[in-house]
ZAFIMAR-995588 format. One record per atom (N, C-alpha, C): x, y, z; atom name; residue in one letter; residue number from 1. Coordinates in nm, 4 decimals. Layout:
BEGIN
ATOM        u        v        w at aa   i
ATOM        X        Y        Z CA  A NUM
...
END
This chain:
BEGIN
ATOM        u        v        w at aa   i
ATOM  -2.9717  -8.9346 -14.0061  N  M   1
ATOM  -3.0998  -8.9926 -13.9739 CA  M   1
ATOM  -3.1087  -9.0146 -13.8233  C  M   1
ATOM  -3.2191  -8.9736 -13.7635  N  S   2
ATOM  -3.2341  -8.9923 -13.6196 CA  S   2
ATOM  -3.3114  -9.1206 -13.5925  C  S   2
ATOM  -3.2832  -9.1783 -13.4792  N  E   3
ATOM  -3.3502  -9.3013 -13.4399 CA  E   3
ATOM  -3.4634  -9.2708 -13.3447  C  E   3
ATOM  -3.5670  -9.3486 -13.3511  N  S   4
ATOM  -3.6782  -9.3390 -13.2578 CA  S   4
ATOM  -3.6624  -9.4503 -13.1556  C  S   4
ATOM  -3.6922  -9.4191 -13.0300  N  T   5
ATOM  -3.6868  -9.5230 -12.9270 CA  T   5
ATOM  -3.8244  -9.5377 -12.8642  C  T   5
ATOM  -3.8498  -9.6521 -12.8099  N  D   6
ATOM  -3.9760  -9.6792 -12.7427 CA  D   6
ATOM  -3.9529  -9.6875 -12.5923  C  D   6
ATOM  -3.8889  -9.5851 -12.5358  N  G   7
ATOM  -3.8624  -9.5830 -12.3925 CA  G   7
ATOM  -3.9903  -9.5654 -12.3129  C  G   7
ATOM  -3.9830  -9.5934 -12.1856  N  D   8
ATOM  -4.0969  -9.5791 -12.0974 CA  D   8
ATOM  -4.1040  -9.4376 -12.0410  C  D   8
ATOM  -4.2241  -9.3923 -12.0153  N  I   9
ATOM  -4.2472  -9.2661 -11.9456 CA  I   9
ATOM  -4.2427  -9.2962 -11.7967  C  I   9
ATOM  -4.1749  -9.2101 -11.7207  N  T  10
ATOM  -4.1589  -9.2303 -11.5776 CA  T  10
ATOM  -4.2355  -9.1234 -11.5009  C  T  10
ATOM  -4.3092  -9.1649 -11.4015  N  T  11
ATOM  -4.3782  -9.0731 -11.3108 CA  T  11
ATOM  -4.3117  -9.0811 -11.1755  C  T  11
ATOM  -4.2813  -8.9646 -11.1183  N  I  12
ATOM  -4.2194  -8.9591 -10.9864 CA  I  12
ATOM  -4.3136  -8.8813 -10.8959  C  I  12
ATOM  -4.3482  -8.9396 -10.7817  N  R  13
ATOM  -4.4306  -8.8719 -10.6817 CA  R  13
ATOM  -4.3537  -8.8725 -10.5498  C  R  13
ATOM  -4.2655  -8.7743 -10.5324  N  P  14
ATOM  -4.1857  -8.7740 -10.4091 CA  P  14
ATOM  -4.2750  -8.7514 -10.2868  C  P  14
ATOM  -4.2564  -8.8340 -10.1862  N  D  15
ATOM  -4.3374  -8.8210 -10.0659 CA  D  15
ATOM  -4.2575  -8.7699  -9.9464  C  D  15
ATOM  -4.1304  -8.7464  -9.9670  N  A  16
ATOM  -4.0470  -8.6928  -9.8597 CA  A  16
ATOM  -3.9358  -8.6082  -9.9208  C  A  16
ATOM  -3.8984  -8.5054  -9.8487  N  S  17
ATOM  -3.7910  -8.4189  -9.8980 CA  S  17
ATOM  -3.6560  -8.4758  -9.8570  C  S  17
ATOM  -3.5540  -8.4357  -9.9305  N  I  18
ATOM  -3.4169  -8.4660  -9.8907 CA  I  18
ATOM  -3.3517  -8.3328  -9.8541  C  I  18
ATOM  -3.2528  -8.3356  -9.7682  N  H  19
ATOM  -3.1784  -8.2142  -9.7389 CA  H  19
ATOM  -3.0566  -8.2108  -9.8294  C  H  19
ATOM  -3.0360  -8.0973  -9.8890  N  T  20
ATOM  -2.9320  -8.0807  -9.9889 CA  T  20
ATOM  -2.8089  -8.0142  -9.9297  C  T  20
ATOM  -2.7039  -8.0071 -10.0090  N  R  21
ATOM  -2.5831  -7.9352  -9.9679 CA  R  21
ATOM  -2.6142  -7.7890  -9.9399  C  R  21
ATOM  -2.7165  -7.7365 -10.0084  N  Q  22
ATOM  -2.7559  -7.5980  -9.9900 CA  Q  22
ATOM  -2.8347  -7.5774  -9.8607  C  Q  22
ATOM  -2.8649  -7.6866  -9.7905  N  K  23
ATOM  -2.9383  -7.6855  -9.6634 CA  K  23
ATOM  -3.0838  -7.6435  -9.6796  C  K  23
ATOM  -3.1473  -7.6874  -9.7890  N  L  24
ATOM  -3.2888  -7.6621  -9.8120 CA  L  24
ATOM  -3.3595  -7.7938  -9.8409  C  L  24
ATOM  -3.4864  -7.8055  -9.8011  N  P  25
ATOM  -3.5605  -7.9274  -9.8354 CA  P  25
ATOM  -3.5949  -7.9311  -9.9838  C  P  25
ATOM  -3.5616  -8.0408 -10.0489  N  Y  26
ATOM  -3.5897  -8.0640 -10.1911 CA  Y  26
ATOM  -3.6774  -8.1864 -10.2034  C  Y  26
ATOM  -3.7732  -8.1782 -10.2936  N  F  27
ATOM  -3.8498  -8.2947 -10.3340 CA  F  27
ATOM  -3.7964  -8.3305 -10.4717  C  F  27
ATOM  -3.7164  -8.4365 -10.4771  N  V  28
ATOM  -3.6503  -8.4732 -10.6019 CA  V  28
ATOM  -3.7535  -8.5277 -10.6988  C  V  28
ATOM  -3.7577  -8.4675 -10.8164  N  G  29
ATOM  -3.8476  -8.5104 -10.9216 CA  G  29
ATOM  -3.7705  -8.5908 -11.0240  C  G  29
ATOM  -3.7396  -8.5268 -11.1357  N  V  30
ATOM  -3.6679  -8.5931 -11.2447 CA  V  30
ATOM  -3.5181  -8.5802 -11.2201  C  V  30
ATOM  -3.4486  -8.6923 -11.2260  N  S  31
ATOM  -3.3023  -8.6926 -11.2101 CA  S  31
ATOM  -3.2481  -8.8225 -11.2698  C  S  31
ATOM  -3.1175  -8.8351 -11.2666  N  A  32
ATOM  -3.0564  -8.9595 -11.3132 CA  A  32
ATOM  -3.1030  -9.0767 -11.2269  C  A  32
ATOM  -3.1150  -9.0533 -11.0955  N  Q  33
ATOM  -3.1542  -9.1614 -11.0042 CA  Q  33
ATOM  -3.2998  -9.2007 -11.0180  C  Q  33
ATOM  -3.3889  -9.1017 -11.0316  N  T  34
ATOM  -3.5319  -9.1323 -11.0293 CA  T  34
ATOM  -3.5882  -9.1745 -11.1646  C  T  34
ATOM  -3.5288  -9.1210 -11.2738  N  A  35
ATOM  -3.5876  -9.1457 -11.4056 CA  A  35
ATOM  -3.4846  -9.1834 -11.5115  C  A  35
ATOM  -3.3619  -9.2078 -11.4679  N  Q  36
ATOM  -3.2534  -9.2373 -11.5604 CA  Q  36
ATOM  -3.2337  -9.1228 -11.6620  C  Q  36
ATOM  -3.2643  -8.9992 -11.6183  N  A  37
ATOM  -3.2437  -8.8822 -11.7043 CA  A  37
ATOM  -3.0962  -8.8680 -11.7366  C  A  37
ATOM  -3.0674  -8.8216 -11.8558  N  Q  38
ATOM  -2.9282  -8.8094 -11.8980 CA  Q  38
ATOM  -2.8812  -8.6662 -11.9129  C  Q  38
ATOM  -2.9722  -8.5695 -11.9180  N  G  39
ATOM  -2.9271  -8.4324 -11.9381 CA  G  39
ATOM  -3.0094  -8.3275 -11.8674  C  G  39
ATOM  -3.0936  -8.3696 -11.7712  N  I  40
ATOM  -3.1805  -8.2730 -11.7041 CA  I  40
ATOM  -3.2188  -8.3231 -11.5654  C  I  40
ATOM  -3.2467  -8.2284 -11.4764  N  S  41
ATOM  -3.3111  -8.2597 -11.3486 CA  S  41
ATOM  -3.4168  -8.1530 -11.3244  C  S  41
ATOM  -3.5209  -8.1894 -11.2488  N  M  42
ATOM  -3.6264  -8.0942 -11.2147 CA  M  42
ATOM  -3.6808  -8.1335 -11.0782  C  M  42
ATOM  -3.6855  -8.0351 -10.9880  N  N  43
ATOM  -3.7217  -8.0616 -10.8497 CA  N  43
ATOM  -3.8067  -7.9493 -10.7928  C  N  43
ATOM  -3.8672  -7.9761 -10.6786  N  L  44
ATOM  -3.9383  -7.8755 -10.6020 CA  L  44
ATOM  -3.8516  -7.8397 -10.4825  C  L  44
ATOM  -3.8229  -7.7113 -10.4659  N  V  45
ATOM  -3.7478  -7.6658 -10.3495 CA  V  45
ATOM  -3.8396  -7.5789 -10.2650  C  V  45
ATOM  -3.8258  -7.5934 -10.1341  N  I  46
ATOM  -3.9015  -7.5115 -10.0400 CA  I  46
ATOM  -3.8017  -7.4380  -9.9525  C  I  46
ATOM  -3.8161  -7.3065  -9.9472  N  I  47
ATOM  -3.7333  -7.2265  -9.8567 CA  I  47
ATOM  -3.8233  -7.1900  -9.7391  C  I  47
ATOM  -3.7958  -7.2450  -9.6212  N  P  48
ATOM  -3.8805  -7.2174  -9.5052 CA  P  48
ATOM  -3.8841  -7.0671  -9.4728  C  P  48
ATOM  -3.9851  -7.0246  -9.3959  N  P  49
ATOM  -3.9944  -6.8832  -9.3597 CA  P  49
ATOM  -3.8641  -6.8310  -9.2996  C  P  49
ATOM  -3.8170  -6.7179  -9.3515  N  G  50
ATOM  -3.6966  -6.6530  -9.2998 CA  G  50
ATOM  -3.5665  -6.7259  -9.3272  C  G  50
ATOM  -3.5705  -6.8356  -9.4001  N  A  51
ATOM  -3.4499  -6.9168  -9.4212 CA  A  51
ATOM  -3.3764  -6.8757  -9.5486  C  A  51
ATOM  -3.2536  -6.9235  -9.5583  N  A  52
ATOM  -3.1691  -6.8991  -9.6750 CA  A  52
ATOM  -3.0924  -7.0265  -9.7080  C  A  52
ATOM  -3.0611  -7.0434  -9.8354  N  A  53
ATOM  -2.9739  -7.1535  -9.8763 CA  A  53
ATOM  -2.8308  -7.1183  -9.8381  C  A  53
ATOM  -2.7486  -7.2193  -9.8281  N  E  54
ATOM  -2.6053  -7.1953  -9.8161 CA  E  54
ATOM  -2.5573  -7.1347  -9.9485  C  E  54
ATOM  -2.4679  -7.0366  -9.9453  N  P  55
ATOM  -2.4147  -6.9838 -10.0715 CA  P  55
ATOM  -2.3471  -7.0966 -10.1504  C  P  55
ATOM  -2.3741  -7.1004 -10.2814  N  H  56
ATOM  -2.3245  -7.2105 -10.3635 CA  H  56
ATOM  -2.3283  -7.1719 -10.5106  C  H  56
ATOM  -2.2720  -7.2589 -10.5928  N  Y  57
ATOM  -2.2890  -7.2490 -10.7378 CA  Y  57
ATOM  -2.2981  -7.3901 -10.7936  C  Y  57
ATOM  -2.3427  -7.3979 -10.9186  N  H  58
ATOM  -2.3573  -7.5263 -10.9862 CA  H  58
ATOM  -2.2477  -7.5350 -11.0917  C  H  58
ATOM  -2.1488  -7.6193 -11.0636  N  K  59
ATOM  -2.0294  -7.6295 -11.1466 CA  K  59
ATOM  -2.0647  -7.6763 -11.2879  C  K  59
ATOM  -2.0485  -7.5828 -11.3819  N  D  60
ATOM  -2.0650  -7.6087 -11.5252 CA  D  60
ATOM  -2.2088  -7.6358 -11.5695  C  D  60
ATOM  -2.3092  -7.6049 -11.4855  N  F  61
ATOM  -2.4477  -7.6302 -11.5233 CA  F  61
ATOM  -2.5365  -7.5088 -11.4986  C  F  61
ATOM  -2.6304  -7.4851 -11.5922  N  E  62
ATOM  -2.7257  -7.3753 -11.5829 CA  E  62
ATOM  -2.8454  -7.4161 -11.4975  C  E  62
ATOM  -2.9129  -7.3141 -11.4425  N  T  63
ATOM  -3.0307  -7.3379 -11.3604 CA  T  63
ATOM  -3.1448  -7.2493 -11.4084  C  T  63
ATOM  -3.2640  -7.3090 -11.4193  N  A  64
ATOM  -3.3859  -7.2342 -11.4491 CA  A  64
ATOM  -3.4828  -7.2584 -11.3342  C  A  64
ATOM  -3.5472  -7.1512 -11.2895  N  I  65
ATOM  -3.6354  -7.1591 -11.1732 CA  I  65
ATOM  -3.7686  -7.0935 -11.2072  C  I  65
ATOM  -3.8780  -7.1537 -11.1595  N  Y  66
ATOM  -4.0082  -7.0899 -11.1650 CA  Y  66
ATOM  -4.0566  -7.0774 -11.0212  C  Y  66
ATOM  -4.0745  -6.9535 -10.9759  N  L  67
ATOM  -4.1155  -6.9284 -10.8380 CA  L  67
ATOM  -4.2667  -6.9432 -10.8267  C  L  67
ATOM  -4.3104  -7.0477 -10.7577  N  L  68
ATOM  -4.4520  -7.0789 -10.7415 CA  L  68
ATOM  -4.5192  -6.9922 -10.6352  C  L  68
ATOM  -4.4505  -6.9753 -10.5219  N  E  69
ATOM  -4.5058  -6.9020 -10.4085 CA  E  69
ATOM  -4.3948  -6.8241 -10.3386  C  E  69
ATOM  -4.4295  -6.7050 -10.2907  N  G  70
ATOM  -4.3386  -6.6299 -10.2056 CA  G  70
ATOM  -4.2614  -6.5203 -10.2762  C  G  70
ATOM  -4.1779  -6.4533 -10.1969  N  R  71
ATOM  -4.0849  -6.3510 -10.2444 CA  R  71
ATOM  -3.9458  -6.3914 -10.1979  C  R  71
ATOM  -3.8524  -6.3921 -10.2911  N  V  72
ATOM  -3.7174  -6.4397 -10.2623 CA  V  72
ATOM  -3.6158  -6.3374 -10.3103  C  V  72
ATOM  -3.5216  -6.3049 -10.2234  N  E  73
ATOM  -3.4066  -6.2249 -10.2638 CA  E  73
ATOM  -3.2944  -6.3223 -10.2957  C  E  73
ATOM  -3.2352  -6.3078 -10.4130  N  T  74
ATOM  -3.1206  -6.3900 -10.4478 CA  T  74
ATOM  -2.9979  -6.3006 -10.4514  C  T  74
ATOM  -2.9062  -6.3282 -10.3616  N  R  75
ATOM  -2.7761  -6.2605 -10.3602 CA  R  75
ATOM  -2.6868  -6.3417 -10.4523  C  R  75
ATOM  -2.6075  -6.2725 -10.5348  N  Y  76
ATOM  -2.5300  -6.3475 -10.6335 CA  Y  76
ATOM  -2.4050  -6.2727 -10.6754  C  Y  76
ATOM  -2.3196  -6.3437 -10.7509  N  G  77
ATOM  -2.1947  -6.2870 -10.8018 CA  G  77
ATOM  -2.0824  -6.2999 -10.7009  C  G  77
ATOM  -1.9676  -6.2439 -10.7388  N  Q  78
ATOM  -1.8504  -6.2469 -10.6504 CA  Q  78
ATOM  -1.8855  -6.1837 -10.5167  C  Q  78
ATOM  -1.8633  -6.2559 -10.4088  N  G  79
ATOM  -1.8921  -6.2056 -10.2760 CA  G  79
ATOM  -2.0402  -6.1838 -10.2490  C  G  79
ATOM  -2.1266  -6.2358 -10.3363  N  L  80
ATOM  -2.2719  -6.2196 -10.3245 CA  L  80
ATOM  -2.3108  -6.0729 -10.3110  C  L  80
ATOM  -2.2405  -5.9855 -10.3833  N  Q  81
ATOM  -2.2617  -5.8414 -10.3703 CA  Q  81
ATOM  -2.3789  -5.7893 -10.4527  C  Q  81
ATOM  -2.4261  -5.8662 -10.5502  N  K  82
ATOM  -2.5425  -5.8253 -10.6283 CA  K  82
ATOM  -2.6669  -5.8886 -10.5677  C  K  82
ATOM  -2.7843  -5.8330 -10.6020  N  S  83
ATOM  -2.9079  -5.8836 -10.5447 CA  S  83
ATOM  -3.0241  -5.8583 -10.6393  C  S  83
ATOM  -3.1174  -5.9524 -10.6410  N  I  84
ATOM  -3.2413  -5.9362 -10.7178 CA  I  84
ATOM  -3.3541  -5.9954 -10.6343  C  I  84
ATOM  -3.4710  -5.9327 -10.6412  N  I  85
ATOM  -3.5877  -5.9839 -10.5695 CA  I  85
ATOM  -3.6874  -6.0357 -10.6720  C  I  85
ATOM  -3.7350  -6.1576 -10.6482  N  N  86
ATOM  -3.8338  -6.2197 -10.7353 CA  N  86
ATOM  -3.9558  -6.2572 -10.6544  C  N  86
ATOM  -4.0687  -6.2698 -10.7252  N  E  87
ATOM  -4.1930  -6.3077 -10.6588 CA  E  87
ATOM  -4.2647  -6.4132 -10.7402  C  E  87
ATOM  -4.3694  -6.4691 -10.6812  N  A  88
ATOM  -4.4442  -6.5762 -10.7463 CA  A  88
ATOM  -4.4783  -6.5378 -10.8895  C  A  88
ATOM  -4.4569  -6.6328 -10.9810  N  G  89
ATOM  -4.4839  -6.6104 -11.1224 CA  G  89
ATOM  -4.3613  -6.5739 -11.2029  C  G  89
ATOM  -4.2485  -6.5469 -11.1369  N  D  90
ATOM  -4.1251  -6.5108 -11.2077 CA  D  90
ATOM  -4.0501  -6.6361 -11.2527  C  D  90
ATOM  -3.9947  -6.6284 -11.3736  N  F  91
ATOM  -3.8973  -6.7257 -11.4218 CA  F  91
ATOM  -3.7597  -6.6655 -11.3974  C  F  91
ATOM  -3.6656  -6.7453 -11.3509  N  I  92
ATOM  -3.5326  -6.6970 -11.3143 CA  I  92
ATOM  -3.4295  -6.7856 -11.3831  C  I  92
ATOM  -3.3265  -6.7235 -11.4398  N  Y  93
ATOM  -3.2181  -6.7982 -11.5034 CA  Y  93
ATOM  -3.0885  -6.7658 -11.4302  C  Y  93
ATOM  -3.0142  -6.8685 -11.3918  N  I  94
ATOM  -2.8841  -6.8520 -11.3274 CA  I  94
ATOM  -2.7810  -6.9234 -11.4140  C  I  94
ATOM  -2.6856  -6.8479 -11.4719  N  P  95
ATOM  -2.5821  -6.9110 -11.5540 CA  P  95
ATOM  -2.4957  -7.0083 -11.4724  C  P  95
ATOM  -2.4306  -7.0975 -11.5413  N  A  96
ATOM  -2.3378  -7.1906 -11.4767 CA  A  96
ATOM  -2.2304  -7.1147 -11.4008  C  A  96
ATOM  -2.1885  -7.1693 -11.2891  N  N  97
ATOM  -2.0749  -7.1212 -11.2100 CA  N  97
ATOM  -2.0958  -6.9857 -11.1424  C  N  97
ATOM  -2.2197  -6.9361 -11.1354  N  V  98
ATOM  -2.2464  -6.8077 -11.0688 CA  V  98
ATOM  -2.2837  -6.8357 -10.9229  C  V  98
ATOM  -2.2025  -6.7870 -10.8279  N  P  99
ATOM  -2.2379  -6.8045 -10.6869 CA  P  99
ATOM  -2.3708  -6.7346 -10.6580  C  P  99
ATOM  -2.4558  -6.7997 -10.5778  N  H 100
ATOM  -2.5837  -6.7397 -10.5433 CA  H 100
ATOM  -2.6346  -6.7945 -10.4104  C  H 100
ATOM  -2.7278  -6.7182 -10.3516  N  Q 101
ATOM  -2.7878  -6.7559 -10.2246 CA  Q 101
ATOM  -2.9307  -6.7015 -10.2200  C  Q 101
ATOM  -3.0306  -6.7878 -10.2377  N  P 102
ATOM  -3.1685  -6.7415 -10.2241 CA  P 102
ATOM  -3.2081  -6.7290 -10.0770  C  P 102
ATOM  -3.2852  -6.6227 -10.0486  N  V 103
ATOM  -3.3303  -6.5937  -9.9127 CA  V 103
ATOM  -3.4811  -6.5694  -9.9172  C  V 103
ATOM  -3.5574  -6.6412  -9.8356  N  N 104
ATOM  -3.7017  -6.6193  -9.8273 CA  N 104
ATOM  -3.7255  -6.4902  -9.7486  C  N 104
ATOM  -3.7944  -6.3937  -9.8107  N  L 105
ATOM  -3.8181  -6.2646  -9.7468 CA  L 105
ATOM  -3.9330  -6.2669  -9.6468  C  L 105
ATOM  -4.0122  -6.3725  -9.6454  N  S 106
ATOM  -4.1225  -6.3829  -9.5503 CA  S 106
ATOM  -4.0766  -6.4529  -9.4227  C  S 106
ATOM  -4.1219  -6.4018  -9.3100  N  Q 107
ATOM  -4.0941  -6.4663  -9.1819 CA  Q 107
ATOM  -4.2053  -6.5634  -9.1422  C  Q 107
ATOM  -4.3132  -6.5699  -9.2238  N  T 108
ATOM  -4.4273  -6.6530  -9.1861 CA  T 108
ATOM  -4.4676  -6.7571  -9.2909  C  T 108
ATOM  -4.4314  -6.7364  -9.4185  N  E 109
ATOM  -4.4740  -6.8264  -9.5251 CA  E 109
ATOM  -4.3533  -6.8872  -9.5975  C  E 109
ATOM  -4.3604  -7.0146  -9.6356  N  P 110
ATOM  -4.2507  -7.0723  -9.7148 CA  P 110
ATOM  -4.2539  -7.0188  -9.8580  C  P 110
ATOM  -4.1405  -7.0197  -9.9230  N  A 111
ATOM  -4.1312  -6.9918 -10.0667 CA  A 111
ATOM  -4.1137  -7.1267 -10.1350  C  A 111
ATOM  -4.1822  -7.1447 -10.2497  N  K 112
ATOM  -4.1751  -7.2722 -10.3213 CA  K 112
ATOM  -4.1396  -7.2452 -10.4667  C  K 112
ATOM  -4.0516  -7.3282 -10.5217  N  A 113
ATOM  -4.0086  -7.3092 -10.6601 CA  A 113
ATOM  -3.9801  -7.4430 -10.7267  C  A 113
ATOM  -4.0041  -7.4469 -10.8572  N  I 114
ATOM  -3.9616  -7.5579 -10.9411 CA  I 114
ATOM  -3.8248  -7.5206 -10.9966  C  I 114
ATOM  -3.7282  -7.6099 -10.9804  N  V 115
ATOM  -3.5907  -7.5846 -11.0229 CA  V 115
ATOM  -3.5511  -7.6894 -11.1262  C  V 115
ATOM  -3.5000  -7.6432 -11.2406  N  A 116
ATOM  -3.4536  -7.7346 -11.3451 CA  A 116
ATOM  -3.3087  -7.7022 -11.3793  C  A 116
ATOM  -3.2315  -7.8051 -11.4068  N  R 117
ATOM  -3.0916  -7.7888 -11.4464 CA  R 117
ATOM  -3.0603  -7.8829 -11.5613  C  R 117
ATOM  -2.9597  -7.8455 -11.6383  N  N 118
ATOM  -2.9128  -7.9357 -11.7437 CA  N 118
ATOM  -2.8080  -8.0300 -11.6858  C  N 118
ATOM  -2.8366  -8.0797 -11.5662  N  D 119
ATOM  -2.7514  -8.1729 -11.4933 CA  D 119
ATOM  -2.8401  -8.2797 -11.4314  C  D 119
ATOM  -2.8312  -8.4033 -11.4760  N  P 120
ATOM  -2.9178  -8.5068 -11.4222 CA  P 120
ATOM  -2.8785  -8.5542 -11.2822  C  P 120
ATOM  -2.7578  -8.5196 -11.2383  N  N 121
ATOM  -2.7091  -8.5597 -11.1064 CA  N 121
ATOM  -2.7261  -8.4424 -11.0115  C  N 121
ATOM  -2.8409  -8.4345 -10.9500  N  E 122
ATOM  -2.8871  -8.3174 -10.8774 CA  E 122
ATOM  -2.7845  -8.2541 -10.7841  C  E 122
ATOM  -2.7158  -8.3290 -10.7027  N  Q 123
ATOM  -2.6284  -8.2688 -10.6031 CA  Q 123
ATOM  -2.4789  -8.2829 -10.6313  C  Q 123
ATOM  -2.4396  -8.3624 -10.7277  N  E 124
ATOM  -2.2979  -8.3890 -10.7492 CA  E 124
ATOM  -2.2174  -8.2652 -10.7873  C  E 124
ATOM  -2.2808  -8.1685 -10.8527  N  N 125
ATOM  -2.2073  -8.0511 -10.9002 CA  N 125
ATOM  -2.2409  -7.9239 -10.8248  C  N 125
ATOM  -2.2984  -7.9391 -10.7055  N  V 126
ATOM  -2.3237  -7.8243 -10.6178 CA  V 126
ATOM  -2.1957  -7.7994 -10.5388  C  V 126
ATOM  -2.1461  -7.6759 -10.5472  N  V 127
ATOM  -2.0229  -7.6395 -10.4770 CA  V 127
ATOM  -2.0552  -7.5273 -10.3787  C  V 127
ATOM  -2.0305  -7.5522 -10.2502  N  L 128
ATOM  -2.0529  -7.4479 -10.1498 CA  L 128
ATOM  -1.9406  -7.3451 -10.1574  C  L 128
ATOM  -1.9775  -7.2186 -10.1353  N  V 129
ATOM  -1.8756  -7.1119 -10.1373 CA  V 129
ATOM  -1.8609  -7.0504 -10.0008  C  V 129
END
């Protein structure tokens, strides 16, 4: 038998970005800190024109991304030797522990994406490579 709870709904309106280990501006949305989430996080990431994240992986956690604006090349795998290009409207799945590095292909426009993970602690399991 499952239990029903009468928890509160939380609204988060981030008004400032934080800089992450990946060296990209994030607007933290749902996380353990902001909403007491226990198994998920969801944020807005902006990749400035011509910029790239630091190569990294998410230790033991999956990532789902929806690209809102822009074109992004994601280098991934051992030595970042593989590559895929995505554009606005694409859903992207990155398995746990896969090294990756997103790169904004535009020199004039930012790329924007919603990023969700099955990790409520947004930065604790980011490992730079």
